[in-house]
TORKOL-4160 file (C-alpha; in steps of 0.2 Angstrom, whole numbers, padded with zeros to 4 digits, m for minus):
392
<pt num="1" X="0612" Y="0663" Z="0843"/>
<pt num="2" X="0627" Y="0676" Z="0843"/>
<pt num="3" X="0636" Y="0678" Z="0826"/>
<pt num="4" X="0655" Y="0675" Z="0828"/>
<pt num="5" X="0669" Y="0680" Z="0816"/>
<pt num="6" X="0676" Y="0663" Z="0810"/>
<pt num="7" X="0695" Y="0659" Z="0813"/>
<pt num="8" X="0705" Y="0652" Z="0799"/>
<pt num="9" X="0720" Y="0640" Z="0802"/>
<pt num="10" X="0726" Y="0630" Z="0816"/>
<pt num="11" X="0725" Y="0636" Z="0834"/>
<pt num="12" X="0742" Y="0640" Z="0843"/>
<pt num="13" X="0746" Y="0631" Z="0859"/>
<pt num="14" X="0742" Y="0646" Z="0869"/>
<pt num="15" X="0725" Y="0648" Z="0860"/>
<pt num="16" X="0721" Y="0630" Z="0863"/>
<pt num="17" X="0725" Y="0631" Z="0881"/>
<pt num="18" X="0714" Y="0646" Z="0884"/>
<pt num="19" X="0699" Y="0638" Z="0875"/>
<pt num="20" X="0702" Y="0622" Z="0885"/>
<pt num="21" X="0703" Y="0632" Z="0901"/>
<pt num="22" X="0687" Y="0641" Z="0897"/>
<pt num="23" X="0678" Y="0624" Z="0894"/>
<pt num="24" X="0684" Y="0618" Z="0911"/>
<pt num="25" X="0678" Y="0632" Z="0922"/>
<pt num="26" X="0667" Y="0624" Z="0935"/>
<pt num="27" X="0649" Y="0630" Z="0936"/>
<pt num="28" X="0649" Y="0640" Z="0920"/>
<pt num="29" X="0638" Y="0633" Z="0906"/>
<pt num="30" X="0637" Y="0634" Z="0888"/>
<pt num="31" X="0625" Y="0648" Z="0886"/>
<pt num="32" X="0634" Y="0659" Z="0899"/>
<pt num="33" X="0651" Y="0655" Z="0890"/>
<pt num="34" X="0643" Y="0660" Z="0873"/>
<pt num="35" X="0637" Y="0677" Z="0880"/>
<pt num="36" X="0655" Y="0680" Z="0887"/>
<pt num="37" X="0662" Y="0676" Z="0870"/>
<pt num="38" X="0650" Y="0688" Z="0862"/>
<pt num="39" X="0655" Y="0702" Z="0873"/>
<pt num="40" X="0674" Y="0699" Z="0875"/>
<pt num="41" X="0677" Y="0690" Z="0858"/>
<pt num="42" X="0690" Y="0678" Z="0863"/>
<pt num="43" X="0695" Y="0666" Z="0878"/>
<pt num="44" X="0711" Y="0676" Z="0882"/>
<pt num="45" X="0701" Y="0692" Z="0883"/>
<pt num="46" X="0688" Y="0684" Z="0895"/>
<pt num="47" X="0702" Y="0678" Z="0907"/>
<pt num="48" X="0710" Y="0696" Z="0907"/>
<pt num="49" X="0693" Y="0703" Z="0913"/>
<pt num="50" X="0690" Y="0707" Z="0931"/>
<pt num="51" X="0677" Y="0699" Z="0942"/>
<pt num="52" X="0667" Y="0714" Z="0941"/>
<pt num="53" X="0667" Y="0715" Z="0922"/>
<pt num="54" X="0663" Y="0696" Z="0922"/>
<pt num="55" X="0648" Y="0700" Z="0933"/>
<pt num="56" X="0642" Y="0714" Z="0922"/>
<pt num="57" X="0643" Y="0701" Z="0908"/>
<pt num="58" X="0630" Y="0691" Z="0917"/>
<pt num="59" X="0640" Y="0679" Z="0928"/>
<pt num="60" X="0635" Y="0676" Z="0946"/>
<pt num="61" X="0649" Y="0682" Z="0959"/>
<pt num="62" X="0653" Y="0663" Z="0962"/>
<pt num="63" X="0655" Y="0660" Z="0943"/>
<pt num="64" X="0665" Y="0676" Z="0941"/>
<pt num="65" X="0677" Y="0670" Z="0955"/>
<pt num="66" X="0679" Y="0653" Z="0948"/>
<pt num="67" X="0684" Y="0660" Z="0931"/>
<pt num="68" X="0695" Y="0674" Z="0937"/>
<pt num="69" X="0705" Y="0662" Z="0949"/>
<pt num="70" X="0713" Y="0653" Z="0934"/>
<pt num="71" X="0712" Y="0636" Z="0942"/>
<pt num="72" X="0704" Y="0629" Z="0926"/>
<pt num="73" X="0721" Y="0631" Z="0918"/>
<pt num="74" X="0728" Y="0616" Z="0928"/>
<pt num="75" X="0715" Y="0605" Z="0919"/>
<pt num="76" X="0717" Y="0613" Z="0903"/>
<pt num="77" X="0736" Y="0609" Z="0903"/>
<pt num="78" X="0731" Y="0590" Z="0906"/>
<pt num="79" X="0719" Y="0591" Z="0892"/>
<pt num="80" X="0731" Y="0598" Z="0880"/>
<pt num="81" X="0744" Y="0585" Z="0883"/>
<pt num="82" X="0730" Y="0571" Z="0881"/>
<pt num="83" X="0726" Y="0579" Z="0864"/>
<pt num="84" X="0744" Y="0577" Z="0858"/>
<pt num="85" X="0745" Y="0559" Z="0865"/>
<pt num="86" X="0728" Y="0554" Z="0857"/>
<pt num="87" X="0731" Y="0563" Z="0841"/>
<pt num="88" X="0714" Y="0572" Z="0843"/>
<pt num="89" X="0709" Y="0588" Z="0836"/>
<pt num="90" X="0701" Y="0603" Z="0845"/>
<pt num="91" X="0687" Y="0612" Z="0835"/>
<pt num="92" X="0681" Y="0628" Z="0843"/>
<pt num="93" X="0664" Y="0637" Z="0839"/>
<pt num="94" X="0674" Y="0650" Z="0831"/>
<pt num="95" X="0683" Y="0638" Z="0819"/>
<pt num="96" X="0678" Y="0638" Z="0800"/>
<pt num="97" X="0676" Y="0619" Z="0801"/>
<pt num="98" X="0664" Y="0619" Z="0815"/>
<pt num="99" X="0647" Y="0613" Z="0807"/>
<pt num="100" X="0636" Y="0628" Z="0803"/>
<pt num="101" X="0620" Y="0618" Z="0806"/>
<pt num="102" X="0626" Y="0614" Z="0824"/>
<pt num="103" X="0631" Y="0632" Z="0827"/>
<pt num="104" X="0613" Y="0638" Z="0824"/>
<pt num="105" X="0605" Y="0627" Z="0838"/>
<pt num="106" X="0600" Y="0634" Z="0854"/>
<pt num="107" X="0615" Y="0628" Z="0865"/>
<pt num="108" X="0629" Y="0623" Z="0853"/>
<pt num="109" X="0644" Y="0615" Z="0861"/>
<pt num="110" X="0659" Y="0627" Z="0864"/>
<pt num="111" X="0671" Y="0614" Z="0859"/>
<pt num="112" X="0671" Y="0598" Z="0849"/>
<pt num="113" X="0685" Y="0585" Z="0851"/>
<pt num="114" X="0688" Y="0575" Z="0835"/>
<pt num="115" X="0697" Y="0560" Z="0829"/>
<pt num="116" X="0697" Y="0556" Z="0811"/>
<pt num="117" X="0691" Y="0566" Z="0796"/>
<pt num="118" X="0684" Y="0582" Z="0802"/>
<pt num="119" X="0680" Y="0587" Z="0785"/>
<pt num="120" X="0664" Y="0576" Z="0786"/>
<pt num="121" X="0657" Y="0589" Z="0798"/>
<pt num="122" X="0653" Y="0600" Z="0783"/>
<pt num="123" X="0645" Y="0586" Z="0772"/>
<pt num="124" X="0626" Y="0583" Z="0770"/>
<pt num="125" X="0622" Y="0571" Z="0784"/>
<pt num="126" X="0607" Y="0561" Z="0790"/>
<pt num="127" X="0606" Y="0553" Z="0808"/>
<pt num="128" X="0600" Y="0535" Z="0810"/>
<pt num="129" X="0596" Y="0531" Z="0828"/>
<pt num="130" X="0586" Y="0519" Z="0838"/>
<pt num="131" X="0585" Y="0507" Z="0852"/>
<pt num="132" X="0599" Y="0497" Z="0860"/>
<pt num="133" X="0589" Y="0481" Z="0860"/>
<pt num="134" X="0583" Y="0480" Z="0842"/>
<pt num="135" X="0572" Y="0466" Z="0834"/>
<pt num="136" X="0579" Y="0457" Z="0819"/>
<pt num="137" X="0567" Y="0468" Z="0809"/>
<pt num="138" X="0574" Y="0484" Z="0816"/>
<pt num="139" X="0592" Y="0478" Z="0812"/>
<pt num="140" X="0588" Y="0473" Z="0794"/>
<pt num="141" X="0579" Y="0490" Z="0791"/>
<pt num="142" X="0594" Y="0500" Z="0798"/>
<pt num="143" X="0606" Y="0490" Z="0788"/>
<pt num="144" X="0597" Y="0493" Z="0772"/>
<pt num="145" X="0593" Y="0511" Z="0775"/>
<pt num="146" X="0610" Y="0516" Z="0781"/>
<pt num="147" X="0619" Y="0507" Z="0766"/>
<pt num="148" X="0607" Y="0515" Z="0754"/>
<pt num="149" X="0609" Y="0532" Z="0761"/>
<pt num="150" X="0628" Y="0530" Z="0761"/>
<pt num="151" X="0627" Y="0525" Z="0743"/>
<pt num="152" X="0617" Y="0540" Z="0739"/>
<pt num="153" X="0631" Y="0551" Z="0745"/>
<pt num="154" X="0625" Y="0556" Z="0762"/>
<pt num="155" X="0635" Y="0555" Z="0778"/>
<pt num="156" X="0627" Y="0544" Z="0791"/>
<pt num="157" X="0627" Y="0550" Z="0809"/>
<pt num="158" X="0624" Y="0540" Z="0824"/>
<pt num="159" X="0630" Y="0537" Z="0842"/>
<pt num="160" X="0639" Y="0521" Z="0842"/>
<pt num="161" X="0628" Y="0514" Z="0855"/>
<pt num="162" X="0623" Y="0495" Z="0855"/>
<pt num="163" X="0610" Y="0490" Z="0843"/>
<pt num="164" X="0603" Y="0502" Z="0830"/>
<pt num="165" X="0618" Y="0514" Z="0831"/>
<pt num="166" X="0631" Y="0501" Z="0829"/>
<pt num="167" X="0621" Y="0493" Z="0814"/>
<pt num="168" X="0620" Y="0510" Z="0806"/>
<pt num="169" X="0639" Y="0513" Z="0807"/>
<pt num="170" X="0643" Y="0496" Z="0801"/>
<pt num="171" X="0632" Y="0496" Z="0786"/>
<pt num="172" X="0639" Y="0512" Z="0781"/>
<pt num="173" X="0657" Y="0507" Z="0782"/>
<pt num="174" X="0653" Y="0491" Z="0773"/>
<pt num="175" X="0647" Y="0502" Z="0758"/>
<pt num="176" X="0663" Y="0512" Z="0760"/>
<pt num="177" X="0652" Y="0527" Z="0765"/>
<pt num="178" X="0656" Y="0541" Z="0777"/>
<pt num="179" X="0650" Y="0540" Z="0795"/>
<pt num="180" X="0652" Y="0551" Z="0811"/>
<pt num="181" X="0650" Y="0544" Z="0828"/>
<pt num="182" X="0645" Y="0556" Z="0841"/>
<pt num="183" X="0650" Y="0550" Z="0858"/>
<pt num="184" X="0643" Y="0552" Z="0876"/>
<pt num="185" X="0661" Y="0551" Z="0883"/>
<pt num="186" X="0678" Y="0557" Z="0879"/>
<pt num="187" X="0684" Y="0552" Z="0861"/>
<pt num="188" X="0698" Y="0543" Z="0869"/>
<pt num="189" X="0686" Y="0532" Z="0879"/>
<pt num="190" X="0680" Y="0516" Z="0872"/>
<pt num="191" X="0661" Y="0513" Z="0875"/>
<pt num="192" X="0653" Y="0501" Z="0873"/>
<pt num="193" X="0669" Y="0489" Z="0875"/>
<pt num="194" X="0663" Y="0477" Z="0862"/>
<pt num="195" X="0664" Y="0490" Z="0849"/>
<pt num="196" X="0683" Y="0491" Z="0849"/>
<pt num="197" X="0685" Y="0486" Z="0831"/>
<pt num="198" X="0671" Y="0498" Z="0825"/>
<pt num="199" X="0678" Y="0512" Z="0836"/>
<pt num="200" X="0695" Y="0510" Z="0828"/>
<pt num="201" X="0688" Y="0509" Z="0810"/>
<pt num="202" X="0678" Y="0525" Z="0812"/>
<pt num="203" X="0693" Y="0534" Z="0819"/>
<pt num="204" X="0702" Y="0528" Z="0803"/>
<pt num="205" X="0689" Y="0530" Z="0790"/>
<pt num="206" X="0676" Y="0541" Z="0797"/>
<pt num="207" X="0675" Y="0553" Z="0812"/>
<pt num="208" X="0673" Y="0552" Z="0831"/>
<pt num="209" X="0667" Y="0568" Z="0840"/>
<pt num="210" X="0662" Y="0573" Z="0857"/>
<pt num="211" X="0660" Y="0588" Z="0867"/>
<pt num="212" X="0665" Y="0580" Z="0883"/>
<pt num="213" X="0684" Y="0582" Z="0888"/>
<pt num="214" X="0696" Y="0568" Z="0885"/>
<pt num="215" X="0695" Y="0554" Z="0898"/>
<pt num="216" X="0677" Y="0558" Z="0902"/>
<pt num="217" X="0668" Y="0542" Z="0907"/>
<pt num="218" X="0651" Y="0537" Z="0898"/>
<pt num="219" X="0640" Y="0543" Z="0912"/>
<pt num="220" X="0621" Y="0540" Z="0909"/>
<pt num="221" X="0617" Y="0558" Z="0910"/>
<pt num="222" X="0629" Y="0562" Z="0895"/>
<pt num="223" X="0619" Y="0553" Z="0882"/>
<pt num="224" X="0603" Y="0565" Z="0882"/>
<pt num="225" X="0616" Y="0579" Z="0881"/>
<pt num="226" X="0625" Y="0571" Z="0867"/>
<pt num="227" X="0609" Y="0568" Z="0857"/>
<pt num="228" X="0607" Y="0587" Z="0853"/>
<pt num="229" X="0623" Y="0586" Z="0843"/>
<pt num="230" X="0617" Y="0570" Z="0833"/>
<pt num="231" X="0602" Y="0580" Z="0827"/>
<pt num="232" X="0611" Y="0597" Z="0827"/>
<pt num="233" X="0624" Y="0591" Z="0814"/>
<pt num="234" X="0611" Y="0582" Z="0803"/>
<pt num="235" X="0599" Y="0588" Z="0790"/>
<pt num="236" X="0586" Y="0575" Z="0797"/>
<pt num="237" X="0585" Y="0561" Z="0809"/>
<pt num="238" X="0578" Y="0543" Z="0805"/>
<pt num="239" X="0571" Y="0534" Z="0820"/>
<pt num="240" X="0571" Y="0515" Z="0817"/>
<pt num="241" X="0565" Y="0507" Z="0834"/>
<pt num="242" X="0563" Y="0513" Z="0851"/>
<pt num="243" X="0551" Y="0514" Z="0866"/>
<pt num="244" X="0540" Y="0529" Z="0869"/>
<pt num="245" X="0552" Y="0538" Z="0881"/>
<pt num="246" X="0568" Y="0531" Z="0874"/>
<pt num="247" X="0584" Y="0540" Z="0869"/>
<pt num="248" X="0579" Y="0540" Z="0851"/>
<pt num="249" X="0562" Y="0548" Z="0856"/>
<pt num="250" X="0573" Y="0562" Z="0864"/>
<pt num="251" X="0583" Y="0564" Z="0849"/>
<pt num="252" X="0567" Y="0566" Z="0838"/>
<pt num="253" X="0561" Y="0579" Z="0850"/>
<pt num="254" X="0577" Y="0588" Z="0849"/>
<pt num="255" X="0577" Y="0587" Z="0830"/>
<pt num="256" X="0560" Y="0595" Z="0830"/>
<pt num="257" X="0565" Y="0609" Z="0841"/>
<pt num="258" X="0580" Y="0612" Z="0830"/>
<pt num="259" X="0569" Y="0613" Z="0814"/>
<pt num="260" X="0576" Y="0596" Z="0807"/>
<pt num="261" X="0567" Y="0584" Z="0797"/>
<pt num="262" X="0561" Y="0569" Z="0807"/>
<pt num="263" X="0558" Y="0552" Z="0799"/>
<pt num="264" X="0552" Y="0536" Z="0806"/>
<pt num="265" X="0552" Y="0518" Z="0800"/>
<pt num="266" X="0535" Y="0510" Z="0804"/>
<pt num="267" X="0535" Y="0494" Z="0814"/>
<pt num="268" X="0524" Y="0480" Z="0821"/>
<pt num="269" X="0510" Y="0487" Z="0832"/>
<pt num="270" X="0512" Y="0473" Z="0844"/>
<pt num="271" X="0530" Y="0477" Z="0847"/>
<pt num="272" X="0535" Y="0489" Z="0861"/>
<pt num="273" X="0550" Y="0493" Z="0851"/>
<pt num="274" X="0539" Y="0500" Z="0837"/>
<pt num="275" X="0529" Y="0512" Z="0849"/>
<pt num="276" X="0541" Y="0526" Z="0847"/>
<pt num="277" X="0542" Y="0527" Z="0828"/>
<pt num="278" X="0524" Y="0523" Z="0825"/>
<pt num="279" X="0519" Y="0537" Z="0837"/>
<pt num="280" X="0530" Y="0549" Z="0828"/>
<pt num="281" X="0522" Y="0545" Z="0812"/>
<pt num="282" X="0505" Y="0549" Z="0820"/>
<pt num="283" X="0512" Y="0565" Z="0826"/>
<pt num="284" X="0518" Y="0570" Z="0808"/>
<pt num="285" X="0535" Y="0562" Z="0806"/>
<pt num="286" X="0538" Y="0556" Z="0788"/>
<pt num="287" X="0536" Y="0537" Z="0785"/>
<pt num="288" X="0551" Y="0529" Z="0778"/>
<pt num="289" X="0550" Y="0513" Z="0768"/>
<pt num="290" X="0566" Y="0516" Z="0757"/>
<pt num="291" X="0580" Y="0528" Z="0756"/>
<pt num="292" X="0571" Y="0540" Z="0743"/>
<pt num="293" X="0558" Y="0544" Z="0756"/>
<pt num="294" X="0572" Y="0553" Z="0765"/>
<pt num="295" X="0581" Y="0561" Z="0750"/>
<pt num="296" X="0565" Y="0567" Z="0743"/>
<pt num="297" X="0563" Y="0578" Z="0758"/>
<pt num="298" X="0580" Y="0586" Z="0757"/>
<pt num="299" X="0583" Y="0604" Z="0751"/>
<pt num="300" X="0584" Y="0605" Z="0732"/>
<pt num="301" X="0602" Y="0611" Z="0733"/>
<pt num="302" X="0607" Y="0596" Z="0743"/>
<pt num="303" X="0599" Y="0584" Z="0731"/>
<pt num="304" X="0608" Y="0592" Z="0716"/>
<pt num="305" X="0624" Y="0590" Z="0726"/>
<pt num="306" X="0621" Y="0572" Z="0729"/>
<pt num="307" X="0618" Y="0569" Z="0710"/>
<pt num="308" X="0634" Y="0578" Z="0706"/>
<pt num="309" X="0643" Y="0567" Z="0719"/>
<pt num="310" X="0636" Y="0551" Z="0713"/>
<pt num="311" X="0642" Y="0555" Z="0695"/>
<pt num="312" X="0660" Y="0555" Z="0702"/>
<pt num="313" X="0659" Y="0538" Z="0709"/>
<pt num="314" X="0668" Y="0524" Z="0701"/>
<pt num="315" X="0652" Y="0516" Z="0695"/>
<pt num="316" X="0648" Y="0531" Z="0684"/>
<pt num="317" X="0665" Y="0532" Z="0676"/>
<pt num="318" X="0658" Y="0520" Z="0663"/>
<pt num="319" X="0641" Y="0528" Z="0661"/>
<pt num="320" X="0644" Y="0547" Z="0658"/>
<pt num="321" X="0658" Y="0547" Z="0645"/>
<pt num="322" X="0655" Y="0544" Z="0627"/>
<pt num="323" X="0653" Y="0526" Z="0621"/>
<pt num="324" X="0669" Y="0516" Z="0621"/>
<pt num="325" X="0679" Y="0513" Z="0606"/>
<pt num="326" X="0675" Y="0496" Z="0597"/>
<pt num="327" X="0685" Y="0482" Z="0605"/>
<pt num="328" X="0686" Y="0491" Z="0622"/>
<pt num="329" X="0682" Y="0480" Z="0636"/>
<pt num="330" X="0668" Y="0486" Z="0648"/>
<pt num="331" X="0660" Y="0478" Z="0663"/>
<pt num="332" X="0643" Y="0471" Z="0658"/>
<pt num="333" X="0633" Y="0480" Z="0672"/>
<pt num="334" X="0641" Y="0497" Z="0667"/>
<pt num="335" X="0638" Y="0493" Z="0648"/>
<pt num="336" X="0620" Y="0489" Z="0652"/>
<pt num="337" X="0618" Y="0505" Z="0663"/>
<pt num="338" X="0625" Y="0515" Z="0649"/>
<pt num="339" X="0612" Y="0508" Z="0636"/>
<pt num="340" X="0598" Y="0511" Z="0648"/>
<pt num="341" X="0603" Y="0529" Z="0651"/>
<pt num="342" X="0603" Y="0532" Z="0633"/>
<pt num="343" X="0586" Y="0523" Z="0630"/>
<pt num="344" X="0577" Y="0532" Z="0644"/>
<pt num="345" X="0569" Y="0549" Z="0642"/>
<pt num="346" X="0567" Y="0564" Z="0654"/>
<pt num="347" X="0549" Y="0567" Z="0651"/>
<pt num="348" X="0542" Y="0550" Z="0644"/>
<pt num="349" X="0541" Y="0536" Z="0657"/>
<pt num="350" X="0545" Y="0519" Z="0651"/>
<pt num="351" X="0537" Y="0504" Z="0659"/>
<pt num="352" X="0548" Y="0489" Z="0665"/>
<pt num="353" X="0540" Y="0476" Z="0654"/>
<pt num="354" X="0543" Y="0487" Z="0639"/>
<pt num="355" X="0561" Y="0490" Z="0643"/>
<pt num="356" X="0563" Y="0471" Z="0645"/>
<pt num="357" X="0556" Y="0469" Z="0627"/>
<pt num="358" X="0568" Y="0481" Z="0620"/>
<pt num="359" X="0584" Y="0474" Z="0628"/>
<pt num="360" X="0585" Y="0457" Z="0620"/>
<pt num="361" X="0596" Y="0444" Z="0628"/>
<pt num="362" X="0595" Y="0453" Z="0645"/>
<pt num="363" X="0587" Y="0445" Z="0660"/>
<pt num="364" X="0575" Y="0454" Z="0671"/>
<pt num="365" X="0587" Y="0452" Z="0686"/>
<pt num="366" X="0601" Y="0460" Z="0676"/>
<pt num="367" X="0590" Y="0475" Z="0670"/>
<pt num="368" X="0583" Y="0478" Z="0687"/>
<pt num="369" X="0600" Y="0478" Z="0694"/>
<pt num="370" X="0606" Y="0491" Z="0682"/>
<pt num="371" X="0591" Y="0501" Z="0685"/>
<pt num="372" X="0594" Y="0500" Z="0703"/>
<pt num="373" X="0612" Y="0506" Z="0702"/>
<pt num="374" X="0606" Y="0521" Z="0691"/>
<pt num="375" X="0592" Y="0525" Z="0703"/>
<pt num="376" X="0605" Y="0525" Z="0718"/>
<pt num="377" X="0616" Y="0536" Z="0708"/>
<pt num="378" X="0602" Y="0549" Z="0706"/>
<pt num="379" X="0601" Y="0547" Z="0687"/>
<pt num="380" X="0585" Y="0538" Z="0685"/>
<pt num="381" X="0569" Y="0540" Z="0695"/>
<pt num="382" X="0556" Y="0526" Z="0697"/>
<pt num="383" X="0537" Y="0531" Z="0696"/>
<pt num="384" X="0522" Y="0522" Z="0701"/>
<pt num="385" X="0518" Y="0506" Z="0691"/>
<pt num="386" X="0536" Y="0502" Z="0688"/>
<pt num="387" X="0539" Y="0516" Z="0676"/>
<pt num="388" X="0556" Y="0524" Z="0674"/>
<pt num="389" X="0562" Y="0541" Z="0668"/>
<pt num="390" X="0579" Y="0549" Z="0666"/>
<pt num="391" X="0583" Y="0563" Z="0680"/>
<pt num="392" X="0594" Y="0573" Z="0669"/>
């Protein structure tokens, strides 16, 4: 993959127009365009080159003529106006905010069109994908895992398709988590139509992105192309349900090719929707029963960042500081969590029954709830046999 000098600051109107025109040249694909950028450094320099220079850079005579003609600027002007009308942002492969993980794949998109919080592209993210026709089990597993991953501080990536994708986005938003929807159409095109409310909510609270130009319909062939971005932006991909040759299986294959972690939720062996993830597990994908099965496989630096991020959440505001002054009101759950954290040790596991004995007047459900919140925040780890230790 070529190494580019990263640009800082917003694009000028002229720069935006040249990037869009380069994207709209017919017959010139991503890899050819990246080779041109490596040689000429900028879109404006590419358009100043002669047909013979373009051919010397690897284009065919027909491709060189298409580019040198400048006809793509007509489409670029239309796209530029749509960007303004929609309020979308253009992120080029030279931009500092272009996700580094995506830049490193074999064929990264030249441009990303975005609506919403583009800063989410630089966060630690996990993709959760699956079939458009999930079983009740698949939906329940998706909702629980997505919510837990969001509470752990990860951004949840999916494709906003019917079924598993939609459930992943909704569960994340319900936990006030961060989510990114990678679309197989223009970011100004609603698909599927029944997801209008979800589309608007992600555009407001999360991020909608696409490599397809504004106004591009949701053609079936777009979705396999889109899937390489879903996996490319992510640290790993969780497959919940899907047939052997489904879109989620394609995403898993792309993730493997990109060096990403692949996770799969096991399913009923009599269900066709479980064939894909069960086969992936047989082939070496990591089996997922709970969110920690995912986070435990992430790089150590990412896990440390998640713990620091968790400490900044509102829940921990009542845990980390010193004990409150006498008479100061404190929520019961936070107070119990503080006491538990003070009681637990880093190197000496304590069994749940022993903890219950030492916390008189506290019910088992209250204690388990407080332990769960501490575990979700990365401050406590559960060991086999219902033993607990402090993480830090």
